[in-house]
mmCIF file of the N, C-alpha and C atoms, coordinates in Angstrom:
data_MODEL
# 
_entry.id   MODEL 
# 
loop_
_atom_site.group_PDB 
_atom_site.id 
_atom_site.type_symbol 
_atom_site.label_atom_id 
_atom_site.label_alt_id 
_atom_site.label_comp_id 
_atom_site.label_asym_id 
_atom_site.label_entity_id 
_atom_site.label_seq_id 
_atom_site.pdbx_PDB_ins_code 
_atom_site.Cartn_x 
_atom_site.Cartn_y 
_atom_site.Cartn_z 
_atom_site.occupancy 
_atom_site.B_iso_or_equiv 
_atom_site.pdbx_formal_charge 
_atom_site.auth_seq_id 
_atom_site.auth_comp_id 
_atom_site.auth_asym_id 
_atom_site.auth_atom_id 
_atom_site.pdbx_PDB_model_num 
ATOM 1   N N  . MET A 1 1  ? 61.893 24.016 104.651 1.00 0.00 ? 1  MET A N  1 
ATOM 2   C CA . MET A 1 1  ? 62.297 24.842 104.538 1.00 0.00 ? 1  MET A CA 1 
ATOM 3   C C  . MET A 1 1  ? 62.935 25.806 103.418 1.00 0.00 ? 1  MET A C  1 
ATOM 4   N N  . ASN A 1 2  ? 62.889 26.646 103.933 1.00 0.00 ? 2  ASN A N  1 
ATOM 5   C CA . ASN A 1 2  ? 62.699 27.687 102.307 1.00 0.00 ? 2  ASN A CA 1 
ATOM 6   C C  . ASN A 1 2  ? 63.830 28.072 102.249 1.00 0.00 ? 2  ASN A C  1 
ATOM 7   N N  . CYS A 1 3  ? 64.845 28.142 100.781 1.00 0.00 ? 3  CYS A N  1 
ATOM 8   C CA . CYS A 1 3  ? 66.000 28.600 100.210 1.00 0.00 ? 3  CYS A CA 1 
ATOM 9   C C  . CYS A 1 3  ? 65.703 30.095 99.352  1.00 0.00 ? 3  CYS A C  1 
ATOM 10  N N  . ILE A 1 4  ? 65.918 30.961 99.262  1.00 0.00 ? 4  ILE A N  1 
ATOM 11  C CA . ILE A 1 4  ? 66.281 32.323 98.311  1.00 0.00 ? 4  ILE A CA 1 
ATOM 12  C C  . ILE A 1 4  ? 67.381 32.074 97.057  1.00 0.00 ? 4  ILE A C  1 
ATOM 13  N N  . ILE A 1 5  ? 67.584 32.084 96.172  1.00 0.00 ? 5  ILE A N  1 
ATOM 14  C CA . ILE A 1 5  ? 68.678 32.147 94.898  1.00 0.00 ? 5  ILE A CA 1 
ATOM 15  C C  . ILE A 1 5  ? 68.323 33.701 94.478  1.00 0.00 ? 5  ILE A C  1 
ATOM 16  N N  . THR A 1 6  ? 69.419 34.607 94.505  1.00 0.00 ? 6  THR A N  1 
ATOM 17  C CA . THR A 1 6  ? 69.443 35.658 94.916  1.00 0.00 ? 6  THR A CA 1 
ATOM 18  C C  . THR A 1 6  ? 69.668 36.203 92.711  1.00 0.00 ? 6  THR A C  1 
ATOM 19  N N  . LEU A 1 7  ? 69.161 37.477 92.551  1.00 0.00 ? 7  LEU A N  1 
ATOM 20  C CA . LEU A 1 7  ? 69.169 37.357 90.963  1.00 0.00 ? 7  LEU A CA 1 
ATOM 21  C C  . LEU A 1 7  ? 69.412 39.071 90.893  1.00 0.00 ? 7  LEU A C  1 
ATOM 22  N N  . PRO A 1 8  ? 70.354 39.023 89.434  1.00 0.00 ? 8  PRO A N  1 
ATOM 23  C CA . PRO A 1 8  ? 70.472 40.753 89.616  1.00 0.00 ? 8  PRO A CA 1 
ATOM 24  C C  . PRO A 1 8  ? 69.265 41.871 89.566  1.00 0.00 ? 8  PRO A C  1 
ATOM 25  N N  . SER A 1 9  ? 68.107 41.273 89.850  1.00 0.00 ? 9  SER A N  1 
ATOM 26  C CA . SER A 1 9  ? 67.097 42.215 88.576  1.00 0.00 ? 9  SER A CA 1 
ATOM 27  C C  . SER A 1 9  ? 65.161 41.241 88.744  1.00 0.00 ? 9  SER A C  1 
ATOM 28  N N  . MET A 1 10 ? 64.566 42.224 88.850  1.00 0.00 ? 10 MET A N  1 
ATOM 29  C CA . MET A 1 10 ? 62.723 41.526 89.116  1.00 0.00 ? 10 MET A CA 1 
ATOM 30  C C  . MET A 1 10 ? 62.605 41.094 87.273  1.00 0.00 ? 10 MET A C  1 
ATOM 31  N N  . THR A 1 11 ? 63.197 41.550 87.186  1.00 0.00 ? 11 THR A N  1 
ATOM 32  C CA . THR A 1 11 ? 63.155 40.770 85.430  1.00 0.00 ? 11 THR A CA 1 
ATOM 33  C C  . THR A 1 11 ? 63.476 39.525 85.297  1.00 0.00 ? 11 THR A C  1 
ATOM 34  N N  . HIS A 1 12 ? 65.068 39.584 85.666  1.00 0.00 ? 12 HIS A N  1 
ATOM 35  C CA . HIS A 1 12 ? 65.355 37.701 85.853  1.00 0.00 ? 12 HIS A CA 1 
ATOM 36  C C  . HIS A 1 12 ? 64.638 37.605 86.842  1.00 0.00 ? 12 HIS A C  1 
ATOM 37  N N  . ALA A 1 13 ? 64.444 37.232 87.909  1.00 0.00 ? 13 ALA A N  1 
ATOM 38  C CA . ALA A 1 13 ? 63.525 36.572 88.821  1.00 0.00 ? 13 ALA A CA 1 
ATOM 39  C C  . ALA A 1 13 ? 62.039 36.461 88.472  1.00 0.00 ? 13 ALA A C  1 
ATOM 40  N N  . GLN A 1 14 ? 61.757 37.075 87.247  1.00 0.00 ? 14 GLN A N  1 
ATOM 41  C CA . GLN A 1 14 ? 60.415 36.796 87.020  1.00 0.00 ? 14 GLN A CA 1 
ATOM 42  C C  . GLN A 1 14 ? 60.688 35.078 85.943  1.00 0.00 ? 14 GLN A C  1 
ATOM 43  N N  . ASN A 1 15 ? 61.609 36.256 84.572  1.00 0.00 ? 15 ASN A N  1 
ATOM 44  C CA . ASN A 1 15 ? 61.808 34.690 84.195  1.00 0.00 ? 15 ASN A CA 1 
ATOM 45  C C  . ASN A 1 15 ? 62.643 34.044 84.722  1.00 0.00 ? 15 ASN A C  1 
ATOM 46  N N  . ALA A 1 16 ? 63.334 33.887 85.498  1.00 0.00 ? 16 ALA A N  1 
ATOM 47  C CA . ALA A 1 16 ? 63.992 32.509 86.749  1.00 0.00 ? 16 ALA A CA 1 
ATOM 48  C C  . ALA A 1 16 ? 62.521 31.544 86.993  1.00 0.00 ? 16 ALA A C  1 
ATOM 49  N N  . ARG A 1 17 ? 61.252 32.514 87.853  1.00 0.00 ? 17 ARG A N  1 
ATOM 50  C CA . ARG A 1 17 ? 60.521 31.805 88.435  1.00 0.00 ? 17 ARG A CA 1 
ATOM 51  C C  . ARG A 1 17 ? 58.901 30.876 87.385  1.00 0.00 ? 17 ARG A C  1 
ATOM 52  N N  . GLU A 1 18 ? 59.276 31.080 86.339  1.00 0.00 ? 18 GLU A N  1 
ATOM 53  C CA . GLU A 1 18 ? 58.625 30.991 84.790  1.00 0.00 ? 18 GLU A CA 1 
ATOM 54  C C  . GLU A 1 18 ? 59.543 29.162 84.564  1.00 0.00 ? 18 GLU A C  1 
ATOM 55  N N  . ARG A 1 19 ? 60.776 30.114 84.345  1.00 0.00 ? 19 ARG A N  1 
ATOM 56  C CA . ARG A 1 19 ? 61.645 28.741 84.135  1.00 0.00 ? 19 ARG A CA 1 
ATOM 57  C C  . ARG A 1 19 ? 61.785 27.581 84.593  1.00 0.00 ? 19 ARG A C  1 
ATOM 58  N N  . LEU A 1 20 ? 61.055 28.152 86.428  1.00 0.00 ? 20 LEU A N  1 
ATOM 59  C CA . LEU A 1 20 ? 61.558 26.312 87.438  1.00 0.00 ? 20 LEU A CA 1 
ATOM 60  C C  . LEU A 1 20 ? 59.891 26.301 87.190  1.00 0.00 ? 20 LEU A C  1 
ATOM 61  N N  . LEU A 1 21 ? 58.846 27.036 87.185  1.00 0.00 ? 21 LEU A N  1 
ATOM 62  C CA . LEU A 1 21 ? 57.388 26.061 86.233  1.00 0.00 ? 21 LEU A CA 1 
ATOM 63  C C  . LEU A 1 21 ? 58.058 25.238 86.051  1.00 0.00 ? 21 LEU A C  1 
ATOM 64  N N  . ALA A 1 22 ? 58.368 25.637 84.822  1.00 0.00 ? 22 ALA A N  1 
ATOM 65  C CA . ALA A 1 22 ? 58.278 25.006 84.475  1.00 0.00 ? 22 ALA A CA 1 
ATOM 66  C C  . ALA A 1 22 ? 59.137 23.113 84.012  1.00 0.00 ? 22 ALA A C  1 
ATOM 67  N N  . HIS A 1 23 ? 59.762 23.646 84.869  1.00 0.00 ? 23 HIS A N  1 
ATOM 68  C CA . HIS A 1 23 ? 60.191 21.693 85.534  1.00 0.00 ? 23 HIS A CA 1 
ATOM 69  C C  . HIS A 1 23 ? 59.607 21.915 85.803  1.00 0.00 ? 23 HIS A C  1 
ATOM 70  N N  . GLY A 1 24 ? 58.386 22.004 86.766  1.00 0.00 ? 24 GLY A N  1 
ATOM 71  C CA . GLY A 1 24 ? 57.605 21.312 87.795  1.00 0.00 ? 24 GLY A CA 1 
ATOM 72  C C  . GLY A 1 24 ? 58.290 21.803 89.416  1.00 0.00 ? 24 GLY A C  1 
ATOM 73  N N  . ILE A 1 25 ? 59.351 23.336 89.432  1.00 0.00 ? 25 ILE A N  1 
ATOM 74  C CA . ILE A 1 25 ? 59.235 23.556 90.947  1.00 0.00 ? 25 ILE A CA 1 
ATOM 75  C C  . ILE A 1 25 ? 58.535 25.378 91.183  1.00 0.00 ? 25 ILE A C  1 
ATOM 76  N N  . ALA A 1 26 ? 58.212 24.402 92.222  1.00 0.00 ? 26 ALA A N  1 
ATOM 77  C CA . ALA A 1 26 ? 57.226 25.902 92.040  1.00 0.00 ? 26 ALA A CA 1 
ATOM 78  C C  . ALA A 1 26 ? 58.113 26.842 93.152  1.00 0.00 ? 26 ALA A C  1 
ATOM 79  N N  . SER A 1 27 ? 58.384 28.406 92.859  1.00 0.00 ? 27 SER A N  1 
ATOM 80  C CA . SER A 1 27 ? 58.980 29.190 93.648  1.00 0.00 ? 27 SER A CA 1 
ATOM 81  C C  . SER A 1 27 ? 58.271 30.742 93.992  1.00 0.00 ? 27 SER A C  1 
ATOM 82  N N  . GLY A 1 28 ? 58.964 31.587 94.341  1.00 0.00 ? 28 GLY A N  1 
ATOM 83  C CA . GLY A 1 28 ? 57.697 33.016 94.226  1.00 0.00 ? 28 GLY A CA 1 
ATOM 84  C C  . GLY A 1 28 ? 59.522 34.186 94.880  1.00 0.00 ? 28 GLY A C  1 
ATOM 85  N N  . VAL A 1 29 ? 58.692 35.337 93.567  1.00 0.00 ? 29 VAL A N  1 
ATOM 86  C CA . VAL A 1 29 ? 60.128 35.667 93.360  1.00 0.00 ? 29 VAL A CA 1 
ATOM 87  C C  . VAL A 1 29 ? 59.118 37.199 94.720  1.00 0.00 ? 29 VAL A C  1 
ATOM 88  N N  . ILE A 1 30 ? 60.298 37.492 94.930  1.00 0.00 ? 30 ILE A N  1 
ATOM 89  C CA . ILE A 1 30 ? 60.005 37.850 96.330  1.00 0.00 ? 30 ILE A CA 1 
ATOM 90  C C  . ILE A 1 30 ? 61.323 39.385 96.067  1.00 0.00 ? 30 ILE A C  1 
ATOM 91  N N  . ARG A 1 31 ? 61.094 39.934 96.942  1.00 0.00 ? 31 ARG A N  1 
ATOM 92  C CA . ARG A 1 31 ? 62.279 41.312 97.081  1.00 0.00 ? 31 ARG A CA 1 
ATOM 93  C C  . ARG A 1 31 ? 63.258 41.154 98.629  1.00 0.00 ? 31 ARG A C  1 
ATOM 94  N N  . LEU A 1 32 ? 64.487 41.772 98.214  1.00 0.00 ? 32 LEU A N  1 
ATOM 95  C CA . LEU A 1 32 ? 65.110 40.834 99.357  1.00 0.00 ? 32 LEU A CA 1 
ATOM 96  C C  . LEU A 1 32 ? 65.542 42.064 100.423 1.00 0.00 ? 32 LEU A C  1 
ATOM 97  N N  . PRO A 1 33 ? 65.463 41.541 101.927 1.00 0.00 ? 33 PRO A N  1 
ATOM 98  C CA . PRO A 1 33 ? 65.418 42.441 102.794 1.00 0.00 ? 33 PRO A CA 1 
ATOM 99  C C  . PRO A 1 33 ? 67.168 42.584 102.690 1.00 0.00 ? 33 PRO A C  1 
ATOM 100 N N  . GLN A 1 34 ? 66.527 44.258 103.365 1.00 0.00 ? 34 GLN A N  1 
ATOM 101 C CA . GLN A 1 34 ? 68.183 45.501 103.423 1.00 0.00 ? 34 GLN A CA 1 
ATOM 102 C C  . GLN A 1 34 ? 69.513 44.227 103.404 1.00 0.00 ? 34 GLN A C  1 
ATOM 103 N N  . GLY A 1 35 ? 70.175 44.735 102.316 1.00 0.00 ? 35 GLY A N  1 
ATOM 104 C CA . GLY A 1 35 ? 71.491 43.665 103.725 1.00 0.00 ? 35 GLY A CA 1 
ATOM 105 C C  . GLY A 1 35 ? 71.325 42.392 103.206 1.00 0.00 ? 35 GLY A C  1 
ATOM 106 N N  . LEU A 1 36 ? 70.494 41.644 102.373 1.00 0.00 ? 36 LEU A N  1 
ATOM 107 C CA . LEU A 1 36 ? 70.656 40.407 102.691 1.00 0.00 ? 36 LEU A CA 1 
ATOM 108 C C  . LEU A 1 36 ? 71.911 40.699 101.427 1.00 0.00 ? 36 LEU A C  1 
ATOM 109 N N  . SER A 1 37 ? 72.016 40.858 100.391 1.00 0.00 ? 37 SER A N  1 
ATOM 110 C CA . SER A 1 37 ? 72.843 40.485 99.550  1.00 0.00 ? 37 SER A CA 1 
ATOM 111 C C  . SER A 1 37 ? 73.894 41.455 99.750  1.00 0.00 ? 37 SER A C  1 
ATOM 112 N N  . GLN A 1 38 ? 74.630 40.749 99.638  1.00 0.00 ? 38 GLN A N  1 
ATOM 113 C CA . GLN A 1 38 ? 76.210 42.100 99.596  1.00 0.00 ? 38 GLN A CA 1 
ATOM 114 C C  . GLN A 1 38 ? 76.661 43.022 97.991  1.00 0.00 ? 38 GLN A C  1 
ATOM 115 N N  . GLU A 1 39 ? 75.858 41.957 97.567  1.00 0.00 ? 39 GLU A N  1 
ATOM 116 C CA . GLU A 1 39 ? 76.558 42.383 95.753  1.00 0.00 ? 39 GLU A CA 1 
ATOM 117 C C  . GLU A 1 39 ? 75.043 43.698 95.423  1.00 0.00 ? 39 GLU A C  1 
ATOM 118 N N  . GLY A 1 40 ? 74.728 43.841 95.726  1.00 0.00 ? 40 GLY A N  1 
ATOM 119 C CA . GLY A 1 40 ? 73.140 44.882 95.625  1.00 0.00 ? 40 GLY A CA 1 
ATOM 120 C C  . GLY A 1 40 ? 71.907 44.297 95.440  1.00 0.00 ? 40 GLY A C  1 
ATOM 121 N N  . CYS A 1 41 ? 71.744 43.099 94.679  1.00 0.00 ? 41 CYS A N  1 
ATOM 122 C CA . CYS A 1 41 ? 71.143 42.512 94.854  1.00 0.00 ? 41 CYS A CA 1 
ATOM 123 C C  . CYS A 1 41 ? 69.819 42.732 95.462  1.00 0.00 ? 41 CYS A C  1 
ATOM 124 N N  . ALA A 1 42 ? 68.418 43.136 94.918  1.00 0.00 ? 42 ALA A N  1 
ATOM 125 C CA . ALA A 1 42 ? 67.747 42.922 95.695  1.00 0.00 ? 42 ALA A CA 1 
ATOM 126 C C  . ALA A 1 42 ? 66.473 42.437 95.330  1.00 0.00 ? 42 ALA A C  1 
ATOM 127 N N  . TRP A 1 43 ? 66.361 41.840 94.331  1.00 0.00 ? 43 TRP A N  1 
ATOM 128 C CA . TRP A 1 43 ? 65.517 40.285 93.848  1.00 0.00 ? 43 TRP A CA 1 
ATOM 129 C C  . TRP A 1 43 ? 65.725 38.964 94.056  1.00 0.00 ? 43 TRP A C  1 
ATOM 130 N N  . GLY A 1 44 ? 65.008 37.994 94.483  1.00 0.00 ? 44 GLY A N  1 
ATOM 131 C CA . GLY A 1 44 ? 65.576 37.074 94.595  1.00 0.00 ? 44 GLY A CA 1 
ATOM 132 C C  . GLY A 1 44 ? 64.339 35.893 94.694  1.00 0.00 ? 44 GLY A C  1 
ATOM 133 N N  . ILE A 1 45 ? 63.578 34.796 94.407  1.00 0.00 ? 45 ILE A N  1 
ATOM 134 C CA . ILE A 1 45 ? 62.634 33.499 93.999  1.00 0.00 ? 45 ILE A CA 1 
ATOM 135 C C  . ILE A 1 45 ? 63.389 32.902 95.763  1.00 0.00 ? 45 ILE A C  1 
ATOM 136 N N  . SER A 1 46 ? 62.117 32.437 95.729  1.00 0.00 ? 46 SER A N  1 
ATOM 137 C CA . SER A 1 46 ? 61.979 31.575 97.360  1.00 0.00 ? 46 SER A CA 1 
ATOM 138 C C  . SER A 1 46 ? 61.160 30.129 96.406  1.00 0.00 ? 46 SER A C  1 
ATOM 139 N N  . LEU A 1 47 ? 62.567 29.033 96.843  1.00 0.00 ? 47 LEU A N  1 
ATOM 140 C CA . LEU A 1 47 ? 61.385 27.789 96.906  1.00 0.00 ? 47 LEU A CA 1 
ATOM 141 C C  . LEU A 1 47 ? 61.925 26.735 97.695  1.00 0.00 ? 47 LEU A C  1 
ATOM 142 N N  . ASP A 1 48 ? 61.229 26.019 98.093  1.00 0.00 ? 48 ASP A N  1 
ATOM 143 C CA . ASP A 1 48 ? 61.971 24.374 98.692  1.00 0.00 ? 48 ASP A CA 1 
ATOM 144 C C  . ASP A 1 48 ? 63.676 24.328 98.861  1.00 0.00 ? 48 ASP A C  1 
ATOM 145 N N  . CYS A 1 49 ? 64.079 24.487 99.602  1.00 0.00 ? 49 CYS A N  1 
ATOM 146 C CA . CYS A 1 49 ? 65.324 23.890 99.777  1.00 0.00 ? 49 CYS A CA 1 
ATOM 147 C C  . CYS A 1 49 ? 65.881 22.682 99.060  1.00 0.00 ? 49 CYS A C  1 
ATOM 148 N N  . ARG A 1 50 ? 65.113 21.995 99.089  1.00 0.00 ? 50 ARG A N  1 
ATOM 149 C CA . ARG A 1 50 ? 64.547 20.358 98.631  1.00 0.00 ? 50 ARG A CA 1 
ATOM 150 C C  . ARG A 1 50 ? 64.862 21.032 96.527  1.00 0.00 ? 50 ARG A C  1 
ATOM 151 N N  . HIS A 1 51 ? 64.540 21.324 96.699  1.00 0.00 ? 51 HIS A N  1 
ATOM 152 C CA . HIS A 1 51 ? 64.940 21.825 95.321  1.00 0.00 ? 51 HIS A CA 1 
ATOM 153 C C  . HIS A 1 51 ? 65.621 22.959 94.427  1.00 0.00 ? 51 HIS A C  1 
ATOM 154 N N  . ALA A 1 52 ? 66.060 23.140 95.445  1.00 0.00 ? 52 ALA A N  1 
ATOM 155 C CA . ALA A 1 52 ? 67.795 24.447 95.210  1.00 0.00 ? 52 ALA A CA 1 
ATOM 156 C C  . ALA A 1 52 ? 68.828 23.616 94.521  1.00 0.00 ? 52 ALA A C  1 
ATOM 157 N N  . ASP A 1 53 ? 69.334 22.873 94.437  1.00 0.00 ? 53 ASP A N  1 
ATOM 158 C CA . ASP A 1 53 ? 69.980 22.229 93.692  1.00 0.00 ? 53 ASP A CA 1 
ATOM 159 C C  . ASP A 1 53 ? 69.395 22.042 92.493  1.00 0.00 ? 53 ASP A C  1 
ATOM 160 N N  . GLU A 1 54 ? 68.381 21.610 91.980  1.00 0.00 ? 54 GLU A N  1 
ATOM 161 C CA . GLU A 1 54 ? 67.875 21.363 90.959  1.00 0.00 ? 54 GLU A CA 1 
ATOM 162 C C  . GLU A 1 54 ? 67.495 22.754 90.008  1.00 0.00 ? 54 GLU A C  1 
ATOM 163 N N  . GLY A 1 55 ? 67.148 23.797 91.668  1.00 0.00 ? 55 GLY A N  1 
ATOM 164 C CA . GLY A 1 55 ? 66.792 25.262 90.572  1.00 0.00 ? 55 GLY A CA 1 
ATOM 165 C C  . GLY A 1 55 ? 67.633 25.618 89.439  1.00 0.00 ? 55 GLY A C  1 
ATOM 166 N N  . GLN A 1 56 ? 69.164 25.781 90.536  1.00 0.00 ? 56 GLN A N  1 
ATOM 167 C CA . GLN A 1 56 ? 70.952 25.813 90.176  1.00 0.00 ? 56 GLN A CA 1 
ATOM 168 C C  . GLN A 1 56 ? 70.842 25.037 88.390  1.00 0.00 ? 56 GLN A C  1 
ATOM 169 N N  . LYS A 1 57 ? 70.753 24.449 88.453  1.00 0.00 ? 57 LYS A N  1 
ATOM 170 C CA . LYS A 1 57 ? 70.999 23.268 87.755  1.00 0.00 ? 57 LYS A CA 1 
ATOM 171 C C  . LYS A 1 57 ? 69.910 24.513 86.445  1.00 0.00 ? 57 LYS A C  1 
ATOM 172 N N  . VAL A 1 58 ? 69.029 24.082 86.247  1.00 0.00 ? 58 VAL A N  1 
ATOM 173 C CA . VAL A 1 58 ? 67.518 24.627 85.525  1.00 0.00 ? 58 VAL A CA 1 
ATOM 174 C C  . VAL A 1 58 ? 68.203 25.973 85.552  1.00 0.00 ? 58 VAL A C  1 
ATOM 175 N N  . LEU A 1 59 ? 68.632 27.267 86.356  1.00 0.00 ? 59 LEU A N  1 
ATOM 176 C CA . LEU A 1 59 ? 68.722 28.019 85.714  1.00 0.00 ? 59 LEU A CA 1 
ATOM 177 C C  . LEU A 1 59 ? 70.193 28.362 85.124  1.00 0.00 ? 59 LEU A C  1 
ATOM 178 N N  . SER A 1 60 ? 71.545 27.484 85.260  1.00 0.00 ? 60 SER A N  1 
ATOM 179 C CA . SER A 1 60 ? 72.662 27.617 84.481  1.00 0.00 ? 60 SER A CA 1 
ATOM 180 C C  . SER A 1 60 ? 72.060 27.159 83.633  1.00 0.00 ? 60 SER A C  1 
ATOM 181 N N  . LEU A 1 61 ? 71.060 26.612 82.634  1.00 0.00 ? 61 LEU A N  1 
ATOM 182 C CA . LEU A 1 61 ? 71.021 25.758 82.053  1.00 0.00 ? 61 LEU A CA 1 
ATOM 183 C C  . LEU A 1 61 ? 70.041 26.951 81.067  1.00 0.00 ? 61 LEU A C  1 
ATOM 184 N N  . SER A 1 62 ? 69.155 27.808 81.672  1.00 0.00 ? 62 SER A N  1 
ATOM 185 C CA . SER A 1 62 ? 68.869 28.669 80.484  1.00 0.00 ? 62 SER A CA 1 
ATOM 186 C C  . SER A 1 62 ? 69.363 30.124 80.482  1.00 0.00 ? 62 SER A C  1 
ATOM 187 N N  . ASN A 1 63 ? 70.154 29.910 81.082  1.00 0.00 ? 63 ASN A N  1 
ATOM 188 C CA . ASN A 1 63 ? 71.441 31.495 80.887  1.00 0.00 ? 63 ASN A CA 1 
ATOM 189 C C  . ASN A 1 63 ? 70.986 32.424 81.770  1.00 0.00 ? 63 ASN A C  1 
ATOM 190 N N  . LEU A 1 64 ? 70.591 32.274 82.849  1.00 0.00 ? 64 LEU A N  1 
ATOM 191 C CA . LEU A 1 64 ? 70.180 33.199 83.789  1.00 0.00 ? 64 LEU A CA 1 
ATOM 192 C C  . LEU A 1 64 ? 70.596 33.795 84.666  1.00 0.00 ? 64 LEU A C  1 
ATOM 193 N N  . PRO A 1 65 ? 70.737 34.589 84.948  1.00 0.00 ? 65 PRO A N  1 
ATOM 194 C CA . PRO A 1 65 ? 72.268 34.661 86.042  1.00 0.00 ? 65 PRO A CA 1 
ATOM 195 C C  . PRO A 1 65 ? 71.907 34.669 87.323  1.00 0.00 ? 65 PRO A C  1 
ATOM 196 N N  . PHE A 1 66 ? 71.751 34.141 88.139  1.00 0.00 ? 66 PHE A N  1 
ATOM 197 C CA . PHE A 1 66 ? 71.682 33.671 89.955  1.00 0.00 ? 66 PHE A CA 1 
ATOM 198 C C  . PHE A 1 66 ? 73.054 34.448 90.570  1.00 0.00 ? 66 PHE A C  1 
ATOM 199 N N  . ARG A 1 67 ? 72.996 34.646 91.238  1.00 0.00 ? 67 ARG A N  1 
ATOM 200 C CA . ARG A 1 67 ? 74.356 35.167 92.268  1.00 0.00 ? 67 ARG A CA 1 
ATOM 201 C C  . ARG A 1 67 ? 74.692 33.991 92.571  1.00 0.00 ? 67 ARG A C  1 
ATOM 202 N N  . LYS A 1 68 ? 74.008 33.496 94.255  1.00 0.00 ? 68 LYS A N  1 
ATOM 203 C CA . LYS A 1 68 ? 74.409 32.672 95.327  1.00 0.00 ? 68 LYS A CA 1 
ATOM 204 C C  . LYS A 1 68 ? 72.728 32.390 95.695  1.00 0.00 ? 68 LYS A C  1 
ATOM 205 N N  . VAL A 1 69 ? 72.236 30.977 96.496  1.00 0.00 ? 69 VAL A N  1 
ATOM 206 C CA . VAL A 1 69 ? 71.907 30.746 97.132  1.00 0.00 ? 69 VAL A CA 1 
ATOM 207 C C  . VAL A 1 69 ? 72.028 30.885 99.066  1.00 0.00 ? 69 VAL A C  1 
ATOM 208 N N  . ILE A 1 70 ? 70.979 31.558 99.088  1.00 0.00 ? 70 ILE A N  1 
ATOM 209 C CA . ILE A 1 70 ? 70.743 31.735 100.710 1.00 0.00 ? 70 ILE A CA 1 
ATOM 210 C C  . ILE A 1 70 ? 70.046 30.524 101.182 1.00 0.00 ? 70 ILE A C  1 
ATOM 211 N N  . ARG A 1 71 ? 70.697 29.733 101.845 1.00 0.00 ? 71 ARG A N  1 
ATOM 212 C CA . ARG A 1 71 ? 69.803 28.415 102.218 1.00 0.00 ? 71 ARG A CA 1 
ATOM 213 C C  . ARG A 1 71 ? 69.275 28.353 103.971 1.00 0.00 ? 71 ARG A C  1 
ATOM 214 N N  . GLY A 1 72 ? 67.423 28.798 104.255 1.00 0.00 ? 72 GLY A N  1 
ATOM 215 C CA . GLY A 1 72 ? 67.178 28.771 105.441 1.00 0.00 ? 72 GLY A CA 1 
ATOM 216 C C  . GLY A 1 72 ? 66.265 30.275 105.051 1.00 0.00 ? 72 GLY A C  1 
ATOM 217 N N  . GLY A 1 73 ? 66.315 30.576 104.582 1.00 0.00 ? 73 GLY A N  1 
ATOM 218 C CA . GLY A 1 73 ? 65.639 31.725 104.015 1.00 0.00 ? 73 GLY A CA 1 
ATOM 219 C C  . GLY A 1 73 ? 64.529 31.740 104.176 1.00 0.00 ? 73 GLY A C  1 
ATOM 220 N N  . ASP A 1 74 ? 63.289 33.175 104.252 1.00 0.00 ? 74 ASP A N  1 
ATOM 221 C CA . ASP A 1 74 ? 61.724 32.605 104.008 1.00 0.00 ? 74 ASP A CA 1 
ATOM 222 C C  . ASP A 1 74 ? 61.798 33.484 102.992 1.00 0.00 ? 74 ASP A C  1 
# 
């Protein structure tokens, strides 16, 4: 099952993907569907939900401003 971590811009999503890859976590940059984020965020990274918690920790330690995790997204 995939999860989506929402981010405030495409640049942040690209940086997040690179940071996660450096920690052995595969992910992909995606444009969020209309209405998926109430904050107006249009970008995110998609990753296996098994790595979502670790991914959040990596992003936090890297000072990357993710907004939320949507579990079960594709």
